[in-house]
N, C-alpha and C positions, 0 to 999 in steps of 0.2 A: 878857185872854186866859186861857184855862184853864191853871191851874198844873199840871194833870195832863199836858197835852201838853208843857209846858216841862220837866217832870221826866223824861218819857219821852225827849225829845230829848237831854237831858243824859246819860241812861243810854245812849242810842244812841251818843253821841259817845265816851263812855268805852269802850263795847263795841267800837267801831271801832278805837280805839287799842290795845286789848289783844287783839283778835281773839277776843272772847268768843263762845261758842256761842249766846248768847241773842239775837244780832242779828236773826234772822228773826222771833222772837217780839216783839221791840220794834217792828220795822217793822209787824207786823200790828196791834199795839196802837195805834200812832200812826195807822195807816190807819183803824181802826174809830172812833177818837175824832174824826178829821177828817170821816169820813163821817157821823157822828151830828150834828155841828155844823160844816157847811162854812164858816160865816163866820169860823171860827178861822184859816183859811188866810190871810185878808187881814191878820191881826194878827201873823203870823210875821215875824221879822226876816230879812234876807238870810242872816245867819249860820246861823239855825235851818233855813232852807230848804236851805242848803248842806250841813248835817249830814245831813238826810234824803236829799238827792240822793246824797251820798257813800255813805250806807248802802245805798241801792238799787243804786248802781254796784257796790259790793263784793259784795252778795248775788247779783246777777244776772250778775256778771262781765262787765259791759258798759262800753264806753267811749263817751263822747259825742263826736260829730263835732267836729273842730276846724276844718274848712273845708268849704265848699260849692262844688261844681264846677258851673258852668253853661256848658256848651259849651267854647269855647277859653279863656275867662278864668274864673278861680275867685275867689270872694270869701272873704277870711279871715273867720273868725267875729268878729273884732274890729271889722270894718267893717259888720257887719249891725246894723240898727236895728229898732225896733218896726215901721216901715213895711214892712220886708221880710217880716215874718211875716204 
């Protein structure tokens, strides 16, 4: 995997912890690098993907749904599998 992307993810993680103003720039750089070489996404670890998602959540001030409602019964996000997607 590209060490450039790994370094940018590490910088993003530290920027998240310190609320550094470079967060949007780091997200843009990671996006550009992945866009240029999409195969890199398949090589990212779950932790690295988690850092990127946390950065996006922080930047967009968005929360990811924790449950899905389907009529009377709701499914918790924990019980959703790949087949549900």
